[in-house]
N, C-alpha and C positions, 0 to 999 in steps of 0.2 A: 696301352703298354708304353712305358716311359723310357725304355731302352737303357741308356747308361753304358755306352760302349767303352768309355774311358774309366780308368781307376780314379777314385775320388779326387785326390789332390796332386799326387806325384806326376801323373801324365799331364794334368792340366797346366802345371807349372813349366812343363817342357815346351819351349817355344819351337822346337824342331818339329813338333806334330803339325804345325801349320804348313810345312813344306811337302805335304803329301801330294801324290800325283793327281792332277785335276780330273782325270778321266777314270779314276779308280773309286769304287763305292767304299764308304767307310764301314759298311756292315759285312759284306762278303769279300772285300779286298780283291775284287775282280773288276774288269772293265765294265762300265755301265751297260746294262741292257734295258732299254725302254726307261731312261731316267725320268724321275718324277720330282717336281719342284715343290717344296713346302713353303708356307708363309714366312718362315724364318730364313729363307733363301739357302737352306741345306738341301742337297740333292741325293737321292738314293735310287737303287734299282726298283722297278715295279715289283719284282718277286720278293725283294727284301721287305717291302712295306705291306705286301698283301697279308691280310688277316690281322693287322695291328689296329685297325680303326674300331672305335667303340662309340656307338650312338652318334654317328656322323662326324666324329672328331678323331683326329690322328695326332698322337703325341710324337714329337721329333725324338728319335733315339739319341741325338747328340746333345741338344739343349733342353728338351722337354717342352718346348712351346707347342701349343695346340693349333692344329690346322683343320678347318672345316672342309670335309670332302663331300663331293656331290656324285650322284650316280650310284649304280648298283655294285660296281666293282670295288668301292671303298678305297679308291686311289686318288691322289691329287692330280693336278694337271701335268701334262707332259712338258718337260724342259726342252724346248725346241733348240736352244743354243747348244746345250751339251749333246743333244741328239745329232745336230749337224756336225759337231766336232768329232763325235764317235764315228759317224758314217764317213766323214772325211778321212779319219785315221784308218778305217777299215778299207776304204777305196784305195788308199795309198799302199796298203799291204796286199791288195788283190793281185793275183797272177793272171796275166792275159796271154792267150795262145794265138798265134797266127792262124787264120782260118785256112791257109793253104799248106804250110809246112810244119805247123804245130810248134813253132819256136815260142818258148815261154819268156815272159818279161814282166817285171813288176810295174804297176801303174806309175809309181813315183819315179821310176827310172826309165819310163817309156819315152825316151827322146827319139829313138830310132824306129819306133812303132807308129803306124798310121791307122786311120779308121775311115772306111768308105761309108759316108752317110747314105749313099744311094743303095749299096749292097747291105749296109748294116753289119759289116764284118770287119774285124781287125786284121791288119796286114803288116808284115815286116817290110823293110825297105826293098829287099830283093823281090819278094812276091808282088809288091806294088808295081814295080817296073815290068815284071814278066806278065802278070795277069791283066794289066790295064794299059798295054801298049796299043791295042787295037783301037781303031777310030770309033768304034761303037761305044767305047768307055770314056770318050772325051768329055761327055757331059756329066760324068760322075763327080760328086763332090768329095774330095779326099782331104782330110785334115790330120794333124798329129793327134796321137792318142791322148796326150796330156792336155791339148787344147780342147778336145771334145769333153773332157771331164770338167773343165772350167766353164763350158757353155750351157750347162744344164739349167741355169737360172736366167738365161738371157731372153727367153721367149715367154710370152704371156700364156699361162695355162688355159685361159678361157678362149683366146682368139688365135693362138699359135703364131703370133706376130712378135717381132723383137721389141724389147722395151726401149723407149726413146725419151721418156719423161719421168719425172718423180714428183709426186704430190706432197708438199710439205704440210698440207692440212690433214691428209689421211695417212701419211707416212707409208705410202705404197708406190710401186713402180707402175707405169702406164705404157701400153702400146698405143699405136696410132688410133686404133678403134676405141680403146678405152678413153683416150683423150677426146675423141669426137662425141662419145656418149655422155661426157660430163656436162654439168651445167656451166653456163657462161661465167657465173660468179666464181666457181671453183677453179676454172682454168687460170685465174690470176695467181693461184698458189702453186703452179707447176713450173718446175725448172728442169734444165737438161741433166742428164745422168752424171756428166763430169762435174758440174758445179755442185750437185747434190752430194756426190761422193766426197769432194773436198770439204764441204761444210760439215758433213757427218763425221769425218775424221777429226776435224777441229773440236767438235762437241764431245766426241769420245775421249779425246786427249784431256779435256777439262774434267770429265767425269773420272777418268783414271787418276788424275792428280788429286781429286778430292778423296778418293778411296785410299790412295797412298798416304795422304795426311792422316786419315783415320786409322790406317794400319800402324803408322808410327806412334800416334797417340795411344793406341791400344797396347802396343808393346811396352811403352813407358808406364802405362797404368798398371799392367801386370807386374812389372818389376817393382813399382811402388807398393802395390798391394802385398807382394811377397815380403818386401822389407817391413811393412807395417805389421804383418802377421808375426814376423820374428820379433819385432819391437814389442808387440803386445804380450808375447810370451815372456820376454825379459822383464817387462814392466810388471806383469802380474807376479812374477817371482820376487822381484824387489819389494813390491807392495806387501806380499804375504810375509816376507822376512822382516820388514819393518813392523808389521802388526804383531808378529810373534815376539820380537825383541821387546817391544813395549809391554806386551802381556806378561813376560817373565818377571818384570820388576813390580807388577801389581797382580800377582797370580790369584790372591785370595778374593779380591774384589772384581776382577775382570774376566773370570772364567766363562761366564755365560755370554758376556759381550764379545769375547774373542771368537766364539763359535759363530755368532751372528755375523761378525765382520768378515770372517773367512768365507762364509757362504755368500755374502754380498760380493766380495771380490771375485770369487769363482763364477758367480752368476754373470757379473759384468764381463769377465773373460770369455765365457761361453757365448754370451750374446754378441760381443764384438767380433770374436773369431768366426762365429757363424755368419755374421753380416759380411765380413771380409771374404770368407770362403764363397758365399753366394755370389758376391760381386765378381770374385776371381773366376768362378765357374762361368758367369756370363761373358766376361772378357775372353776367357780361353775358348769358349765356343764361338765367339765372334771372329777371332783371329783366323781360324781355318777358312771361314767364309770369305774374308777379305782376300786371303792368299789365293784361294781357288778362283775368285772372280778376276783378280789381276792376271793370273796365268791364263784364264779363259779368254780375257781380252787379247793377250799376246797370241794365243793359238788361233783365235778367231781372225785377227788381222792378218796373220801369216797364211791362213788357209782360205779365207773367203775372197772371192773376186768382188768387183764393184757391185755387181748385181746381187750377189749373195750378201754383201755387206748392207746394201740398202734394203734387202728383204728382212734381215734379222738384226741389223745394227741398232736400230732404234729400240728394239726390245731390250738389248743389252744396256743401252744408255739409260733407259727407264728403270731397269733393275738396279743399276749402280746408283742412280739418284735416290731410289727408295731406300737402299742400304744406308747411304749417307744420312738421309733424313730420319731414319729410325732413331728413337730416343736411346742413347748410349750413356750409361753411367760410367764415365771415365775417371771421375775423382771419388775418393772414399767418402761414403756417406757420413762417417763419424770419425773421431780421432781414436788413436790407439792408447790413450791415457786411461789408466785404471784409477778411479778416485772413489774411495769409500768414506772419506772424511773421518778416518779412524781417530785422529787426535781429538776432534770435537766430540766424537762419541765417547772416548775414554774420559774426556773432561766432564761430560754430563754425568757419566757413571760415578765419578769420584770428585764431584764438584766441591764438596765441603773439604775433603782432604787436600786437594790441590790448592784451594783458597788459603787454607791454614799454612801450608808449606810456603806459599808465595809471600804471605804476610811476615813469616819469620825470617825469610831471606831478603826481604825488600830493603832492609837497612844496609845490607852489604852489597847488593848488586841489583838495582832496579832496571838497568838498561838491557837485561838479558832478553826479555820478551814482553814488551808493553801490550802488544795486541792480545796475546793469550790471556794475560792477567786482567786486562780491561774487560775482555769478554766474560771471564768467570766472575769478576767483581760485579759487573752489570747484571748478570743473571741472578746472583745472590741478592742484589739490591731490589730487583724487580719481584723476586719471589717472596720478599718480606711483606709485600702487600701494603706498604705505607705510601700514601699519595702525597706528593710534594712537587713543586716546580721542577726540581732536578730529576725526579723520576719520570715525569712527562717528557722532559727534554731527552732523557736517555732512550726512551721508546722511539721518539722521532729520529734521534741520531742513528740508532741501529738500523732502521729501515733505509735511511738515506745512504749510510756508509756501505751497506750490503749492495745497494744498487750501483754506487760508484765503483766498488771493488769488482763487481761482476763485469761492468763495462771495461774496466782497465784490464782485467784478465783476458777478455775476448780480444782486445787490441794486442796484448802481448802474444797471444797464440798466433794471431795473423802475422805479426812481424817475425816471429820465430819461424813460421812456415815459409815466409818469403825469404828470410835469410838462409834457410836450409836449401831451398830451391836454387838460390843464386850461387851459393858456395859449393854445395855438394853435387847437385844435379845439373848445374850450369844451364838452368832453364831461363827463358826470357820472361821477365816480369812486366806486366802491363803497367804503364805509367799512371793510368787512371786509378788502378787499385792502390798504388803507393800514395797518390794524392788524396784518396778518400781516407786512408789510414791517418795521414798527417792532419787532415781536416778534423777527423774525430778526436785525435789527440789534443789538438788546440781547443776544441770544444770541451773536452774533459778538463783541461787546465782551467778554463773559465768556471766550470761547475765546481771544481774542488776549491778554487780561490773564493768563490762566492759562499760556499758552505763554510769554509774556514772563517771568513769574515763574520758570517752570521753567528757562529759559535763564539767568536771573540766578543761580539756585542753583548752576549749574555753574561759575561764575567762580572760586571757590576751588580747585576741582579742576584747572581748566585753568592757573591760576597756578603750581601746583606743577610741572605738566608743562612749562610755558614756561620755568621756571627751569632745568630739566635740559636742555632742547633750545633754547638761546638762538638758534641760527641760524635757526630757523623762527618765532621769536616775533613778529617784526615783521609777517610775512605773516598769521599766524593772528590776531593782535590786530586787524589791519585788517579781516579778514573778520568777526571777532566784533563789532566796533563797527558795521560795516555791517549786520549782522543785526539788532542792537538798533535801529539807525536805521530799518531797513525796517519792523520791528514797530511802532515809534512812528509812522511814516508811515501804516501801515495803521490804527492806532488813531485817528489824527487824521482820516483820510478817513472812517472809520466814524462819528466824532463829527460831521463835517460832514453825513454822510448822515442821521444821526439828527436833527440840527437842521432840515435841510430837510424831512424827513418830518413833523416836528412843526409846522413852519410851514405846510405845505400842509393839515394836518389840519383846522384851524378853518374854512378856506374850503370844503373839501369838505363838512363837516358843515353849514355855513351854507347852502350851495347846496341840499343835500339837504332841509333844513328848509323853505327857501323853496318848493321844488318840491312838498313834501308839503302845505304850507299852501295853495298855489294850485291844487292838483290838484282838478278838478271832482268833486263828489260825485254819486252816482247819485240821480236824482229819481224818486220813486214815480210809477207811471203814473196819469194823470188819468182821470176818468170818461168813458165813451164818449160821443161827440157824434154826433148824427145827420148832421152835414154834413161829416164828415171826408172829404177827397178821396182819390183813388186813390193807392196807394204809389208813390213816386218816389224814386229814388236818383240824386243828382247828384254828380259829381266836379269838381274845379277844372280850369280850362283848362290846357293845357301850359305857358302862360306863367307861371301861378301856381305850377305844379308845379316849374318851373325855379327860381323865386325862393325855394323852400323852404317855402312855405305848405302846410299839410295840407289835403287836400280833405275838408271836413266832409260827413258823410252826412246828407242832409235826408230824413227818412222821413215820409211822409204816408199816413195810413191810409184805407181805404175806409169806407163808411158802416157804423154800428153796430159798431165795433171799437175796441179800446183802442190808444192810441199807445204805442210802445215807449219805454223810458227813453232819455235823450239819450246820445250817444256820449261815451266818456270819453277823448277825445283831448286833448292838452295845448293849452289856448287860446293864441292868438297873443300875448296879453298876458303869459302865463306864460313862453313861450319868449323873448320880448323882454326881460322882467325878468331872467330867468336869464342871458341873454347879456350884458346891461349890468352885472349884478352881478359876473359873472366877469371882465368886461373891466375894471371898476373896481378889483377886487382885484389883478389881474395888472398893471395900470398903476401902482398905488400901492405895490407890493411888489417889490423886486428880489431874486430868488432867487440864492443863491451858485451858481456853476457848479461842477459836479463835476470 
């Protein structure tokens, strides 16, 4: 069963769906009960997934990815992190009664409640003084109720001894007996609890930063894909309108070809829109996962003690690293351009008619379209079947010209995309990419110049042939001049392309230098302070998330531990300065249109 709990496109395009509560199941919309983790890192209740497996495979109801399940229950492995958070949430809501006077108090508010570990009973402050005043109760161990809830992970489950060390090799805590039972070689990988906690927090901060960067890129990719879907719909409308307009002027000869072209355009539209929607579905299913894990990190750091952190923290870090390392298609796999080459198809359909009309109007205006006329004239010349040096030259010329034209069009598309990202999306452009385009443009200029020179060298040979076959001279000379004109046009377009690339270069380098200078540097950790508070990770509210502001991680440490270095996210001042800098340059510079 493949699920499909969201509507096809509308809900996927809504970025607010990513702000769901991290402890609420996407299927039953209730708090998780026995949460199970799939290979795609989506989590659901065990009851919601029961009965969905088929042939040892379970399809994710959210994204459709298959997960191999083992065992007879047909369920994936238990999500220990979410289970810990759910249990912590339940413990905080649990009501505790005093064993003597039945005074009720919530665990999360149990500052004035105590627990006698010897009697194994909760006591209020009054009853603690009244019932344990006698000398016989002097040896009883009494702690606050809140402190007892935090000490569940402090003792080794095997030896009932407190944890004192942490193994960086096995990612597990050790009591004194566990440490003695270890091999001598493995003891070199053991560190104390405080050091392990500080190092673990630093690694988790780095993993959170990587996920936040992926979250930002995913949001930008979703916005870009939505815009490209709108563009492809507009483009297919314009393409169909142009096809229909040209068809009306040649209705008698182009009726059959018009139907073929419309089917081709619609087929490309469906193919491209389907590809964009599939990629958009993948991005939209990835975004809730990123949001859930970021909030999970926040809740985990705020709920877990040092021992709980070291018990489960490396599972969380490993999961975040796997999420970042998964292959994510963040850029569109293809362009939104609809291209049916309808003009060439119409020209092939009415080649003789178009050739005659061009010949009759060539005396009055030959500069209107040398490329189209050269193409048609060349096709007619080649279809005559007469072998001559000029015919062989035309065959070779067409192959080389198409290759050069394709390479130049690819460079034009890259520069247009770079120009759009710089002016419209205010994105940072890699200097290496700009250098590669400029290098290819220079190489194209050398190829075009070389081919132009080789065509010019054939002029003397063709002049001798034209003197012997005067009847065909006019047509061949016209084709020849058109070829030179097309090469000059390609050279001029390439020159414009080179100029635009060089104009964009300084702004890209300037923005890169500004970002490099304003990028925050890592600050060395300060000395431990005895009054450092408990670790807490806060994210921005959904309103701030929608406005584009990054949720800064505010990490506060427990007593007697080192604070981690500050997060290296781009400050709001840096982002504002980059946007205004790019906006100033794009407003003050008019780029030539290709």
